[in-house]
N, C-alpha and C positions, 0 to 999 in steps of 0.2 A: 458933391463929390466927383469926381470925373476916374472912369477907370483906368485904371494903368498907374494912378499918379497919388502920392503921397502926397500928405495932409500941409497946406503950408502953413497954416498955421504951427510955430512951435511949439507952442503952449500945449498942446496934444500929445508931443511926441514925449518920449520916457526920458527920462535923465540918460539913460546909457547909448543913447542913441536910438535910431526908427525901429519901431517894431516890424517882424517877419509875420504877423502874424495879420489873417486878412481880413477884410470888414465883414460882419456878422452876415449870416442869411438872408435877413429883412433887410439890412441896408443894399442889398444886391440886388434882390427879386423887389424891392418897392418901385411904386412909381418914380419915386422923385431920383432915383436914377439919372445918371447923366452921364455920355458918351459923346467922346468926341467926334467934331463934325466927321469927320471922313468914317467914322465908323458908324455913326448913325446910315449915312448917305451910299456905306457898300451892304447895309442891311436892306436899306430900302430898297436897294436896286435887286437886289436877290432874291426879293420876295415879287417886286414886279418880273422880274425873270420867270419866277416860279406860276406866277399869274398869267402870264404870256401860256408855258409850259403846256397847263390847266385848257385855255382854249384851245391849241393845237391837239392838243388828246384826248381832250374831256377827261381828264384826274389830274392827282397830284401826286402818284407814285414814280416818282426822279427815280431811274434805273440807275447803280450804283456804278455803272459804269458808262455815265451817258456821253457818249463819243463827243456830239455836238455844241455841249456845256459841263464838261467837265467840273467847273468851280462851281455849278448849280448842283449838281451830284453830291461834291463836299460840303455844302453848305445848307442841304437839306437832311444830312450824316448830322452834321454838328449841330441842328437847329432838337434834332430827338435826343441828342443827347446831351444837351444844356438842359432840355425841358425833366428827364428823368434826374440828374442832379441838382434841378429847383425840386424838384416835387420827393427825393429824399432828402433834403433839408441843407444840399450842398450849395455852395457858394454856384451862382450860375449868371450867364449873359443874358437869359431870357426872360426880358420883363415881362410882368401880369398883361401891360398894353402889346407888346408882340406876339405873348399867349396866346392874345385876344385875336389877332388879326388872323395869323395863321390857322386858327380855328374856324375864323368866319369866313373862312373859302373851302374849309375841310380838309384842311392838312391833317396828316393820320400821325401822330406822336408814337405807338406803339410801333416798334421798327416788326416785330413778329406779325404783327398784324396787316402792316404795312409788305412785310416781304410776300404773306400769300394772296394781297390783294398785286400784287409786281405781277406775280408767275401765273394768279387768273387772267391780269389785262393781257398777259401773249397767249394763253391758249383762246381768252377772245378774239383776239386779231388774226390767228388761224383759223377759227371757225368762222369771223366775218368776213374771211377769203377763200373761204374751201367748201362753208355752208353744212362744215360740220367738225368733230372732236377725233377724227380716229387720226392723231398723230403719227405718222412713219416711221419704223424704226432708226433711219438713216437721218431722222432731220436733225436740221441745223444744229441746235440745241435739244439734245439727248438729253438733261437733265430734267426737262419737260415732262416726258413719259416715267421719266423715275418719281416727279412730282405728283402724276396723276395717278400711280399705282398706289402711291402714300397717301391720296385722299379715299380712296376705296377701302385700302385696309382702315383707315381713320373713321370711314364712314360703316363699316361694320361693327367696329368698337363703338361707335356711337349710339347704334340702334341696337346692341346686347346693353345699352344703359350703364355704361364703363367709362371711366375718367375717358375725354378724347381730345384730341384739339378739333375735330371739326362741330360745326355750330349749325345749327337753324337758318340762320346767315346765310353762311356757306353754301349748304346743299340747296339752298333756295337759289345764290348765287350763278352755282353749276349746273343747276337744273334749268334756268336760262336760257341758256347756250346748248342743250342739248345734251349735256353729259350722258354718257354711258357707264353706270353702277358696276354694271356686270357683264365686260365685253365680252367673257367666253360663252356667255348663254345668249348672245348674240350671233359670236362666228357660230356654234351650235344650228340656231335658226335659218343661219344660213348655209349651209351644207345640206339642211334637209329640205332646201326650196331648191335648192340646183339640181 
């Protein structure tokens, strides 16, 4: 069956006209699903663009507002949405083959996790450019300071062994770029040294 087409065999059609129901989840996510050539070539083209993005940026976290290629940003968002649908048992255009291809290059399907790493990559870029994570109050992306404060709060919650969005993996990532978990303490030490 080709996505978007009704069966050609009229014997499979109900007597009272075409069915409005969709194929079962198995039909949509099975390896035998077939797409029109243009659908396959569009998907493959976006996948190639994603691989190029990875080579240029060292990660696959295409920002939601990626101005050089907004269609790639939309495509990435759609892959995450289709993966979620697939794993919830709903119909999805993300076949097992496509999912495997994306996973093989390190694609992150969890948008919350991806969002965290997108913010981390922004902070890391600042760190690489300036040698520290001390974002100025009037930094062009003001939400980055808010995000950093949130990480510090979640770290405290995590250290108190309560439910938190902070993980060992995230702590290690932030530590790898010299993230300051307690800027007030550093400020007090600076004042003492002056």
